[in-house]
C-alpha positions as CSV (number, residue, x, y, z in Angstrom):
1,M,21.2,61.6,75.8
2,K,24.0,60.7,73.5
3,I,27.5,62.1,73.0
4,F,28.6,62.8,69.4
5,L,32.0,63.6,68.0
6,L,33.0,65.8,65.1
7,S,36.7,65.1,64.3
8,D,39.2,66.0,61.7
9,N,41.1,62.7,62.0
10,T,40.3,59.0,62.3
11,H,42.6,58.5,65.3
12,T,40.5,60.7,67.5
13,L,37.3,59.1,66.2
14,T,38.7,55.6,66.8
15,G,39.7,56.4,70.4
16,M,36.3,57.8,71.2
17,R,34.5,54.9,69.6
18,L,36.4,52.6,71.9
19,S,34.5,54.4,74.8
20,G,31.2,54.2,73.0
21,V,31.0,57.7,71.4
22,E,29.8,57.8,67.9
23,G,30.9,60.5,65.4
24,V,32.1,61.4,62.0
25,V,35.3,62.7,60.4
26,V,34.9,65.9,58.4
27,H,37.4,68.4,56.9
28,E,35.7,71.1,54.9
29,K,33.7,73.9,56.4
30,E,30.6,72.9,54.4
31,E,30.8,69.4,55.8
32,I,31.2,70.7,59.4
33,L,28.2,73.0,59.0
34,K,26.1,70.1,57.5
35,E,26.9,67.9,60.5
36,L,26.2,70.7,63.0
37,A,22.8,71.1,61.4
38,K,22.1,67.4,61.9
39,V,23.2,67.7,65.5
40,K,20.8,70.7,66.0
41,R,17.9,68.8,64.5
42,S,18.6,65.7,66.6
43,G,16.9,65.7,69.9
44,D,18.9,63.0,71.5
45,I,22.5,64.5,71.4
46,G,23.3,66.1,74.8
47,I,27.1,66.6,74.3
48,L,28.9,67.6,71.1
49,I,32.6,67.0,71.2
50,I,34.5,68.8,68.4
51,T,38.3,69.0,67.8
52,E,39.9,72.4,68.2
53,L,40.9,72.5,64.5
54,L,37.3,72.1,63.4
55,A,36.0,74.5,66.0
56,E,38.3,77.2,64.7
57,R,36.8,76.8,61.2
58,V,33.3,77.3,62.4
59,Q,33.8,79.4,65.5
60,L,31.0,81.9,64.7
61,E,28.4,79.2,64.1
62,L,29.5,77.4,67.3
63,N,29.2,80.6,69.3
64,E,25.7,81.1,68.0
65,M,24.8,77.5,68.9
66,K,26.2,78.0,72.4
67,L,24.2,81.2,73.0
68,S,20.9,80.1,71.5
69,H,20.5,76.5,72.5
70,S,20.9,74.9,75.9
71,L,21.7,71.5,74.3
72,P,23.9,70.1,73.1
73,V,26.7,71.2,75.4
74,I,29.7,71.9,73.1
75,V,33.2,70.7,74.3
76,E,36.3,71.5,72.3
77,I,39.1,69.0,72.6
78,P,42.6,68.7,71.2
79,D,43.4,66.1,68.7
80,R,46.2,63.6,68.7
81,H,48.8,66.3,67.9
82,G,48.0,68.2,71.1
83,T,46.2,71.5,71.9
84,R,46.3,74.5,69.7
85,R,45.6,76.9,72.5
86,P,48.3,78.9,74.3
87,P,49.6,77.6,77.6
88,D,47.9,80.3,79.6
89,F,44.5,79.9,77.9
90,L,42.5,79.0,81.0
91,T,44.1,81.7,83.3
92,K,43.6,84.3,80.6
93,H,40.0,83.3,80.2
94,I,39.4,83.6,83.9
95,K,41.1,87.0,84.1
96,E,39.0,88.3,81.2
97,S,35.7,86.8,82.5
98,V,36.0,87.5,86.3
99,G,38.8,90.1,86.4
100,L,40.9,88.1,88.8
101,K,44.5,87.2,88.2
102,I,45.5,83.7,89.4
């Protein structure tokens, strides 16, 4: 199984390529959807890494992929500018999911 990256900048792609991860740089929603379709058709991609900015642009499609396919596992990462999520993202997610406050 391979790891594939969808990035919105060349810096993130370059860093991932240094670790052996292939990928592409895309910007427009249509380009992102085209690459997602390729990933779905490919049977050898086990993990899809996507930058948070791109994930925001196609959130509905990503959610559908997560619910209907077991592979690839989708991982959203921050880009070189840092995370776009609020500081309490993880604790808020746990509270909403489980009902526990940590």
